[in-house]
C-alpha positions in Angstrom: 0.0 0.0 0.0 1.1 3.5 -0.6 1.6 6.2 2.0 -1.6 7.9 0.8 -3.6 4.7 1.0 -2.3 4.0 4.5 -3.4 7.5 5.5 -6.9 7.0 4.1 -7.1 3.7 6.1 -5.8 5.4 9.2 -8.4 8.2 8.9 -11.3 5.8 8.3 -10.2 3.6 11.3 -9.9 6.6 13.5 -13.4 7.8 12.4 -14.8 4.4 13.3 -13.2 4.4 16.8 -13.2 8.2 17.4 -14.6 7.7 21.0 -11.3 6.0 21.9 -9.1 8.8 20.7 -7.9 11.5 23.1 -8.2 15.1 21.9 -4.5 15.4 21.0 -4.7 12.3 18.8 -7.8 13.7 17.1 -6.1 17.0 16.5 -3.0 15.3 15.1 -5.0 13.2 12.7 -7.0 16.1 11.4 -4.0 18.3 10.9 -2.1 15.4 9.2 -5.1 14.9 6.9 -5.3 18.6 6.0 -1.6 18.7 5.3 -1.8 15.7 3.0 -4.8 17.1 1.3 -3.0 20.4 0.6 0.1 18.6 -0.6 -1.9 16.4 -3.0 -3.8 19.5 -4.3 -0.5 21.2 -4.9 0.8 18.2 -6.8 -2.2 18.1 -9.0 -1.9 21.8 -9.8 1.9 21.5 -10.5 1.4 18.5 -12.8 -1.4 20.3 -14.6 -4.0 17.7 -13.8 -7.6 18.5 -12.7 -7.5 19.7 -9.2 -10.4 20.4 -6.8 -9.9 24.1 -6.0 -12.4 24.3 -3.2 -10.5 24.4 0.1 -13.6 25.2 2.3 -13.6 21.7 3.8 -10.0 22.1 4.9 -10.7 25.5 6.5 -13.6 24.0 8.5 -11.5 21.0 9.5 -8.7 23.3 10.7 -11.3 25.1 12.9 -12.4 21.8 14.3 -8.8 20.8 15.1 -8.2 24.2 16.8 -11.3 23.7 19.1 -11.1 19.9 19.3 -12.1 19.7 23.0 -15.5 21.3 22.2 -16.3 19.0 19.3 -18.6 16.0 19.4 -17.4 12.5 18.4 -19.8 12.7 15.4 -18.3 16.0 14.2 -14.7 14.7 14.5 -15.7 11.4 12.7 -17.3 13.3 9.9 -14.2 15.5 9.5 -12.0 12.4 9.4 -14.1 10.8 6.8 -14.3 13.9 4.7 -10.5 14.1 4.7 -10.2 10.4 3.8 -12.6 10.9 0.8 -10.8 14.0 -0.4 -7.3 12.4 -0.2 -8.6 9.3 -1.9 -10.1 11.3 -4.7 -7.0 13.4 -5.3 -4.8 10.2 -5.2 -6.9 8.8 -8.0 -6.8 12.0 -10.0 -3.0 12.1 -9.6 -2.4 8.6 -11.0 -0.4 8.5 -14.2 -2.1 7.3 -17.3 -1.1 3.7 -18.2 
């Protein structure tokens, strides 16, 4: 598996067990996902491939990470799954043509 695939798996697993994660772990995973999402978007733009330009999800998730202690398990789980989906989509878009 690739690093991106591993991250997607990690985010989905975390979303499924979010109640077991301490706030610092939640914050770390959200920030890690936002960083990866931004890097993949940058790569898509650099290589001239179609890139989703809307960063609104990342901005909202950054806010969630900043105020993680006040966020419900459901909110954190949704944020983790949103990141997993965006990262997976950009990974697919970044694949080289065969």
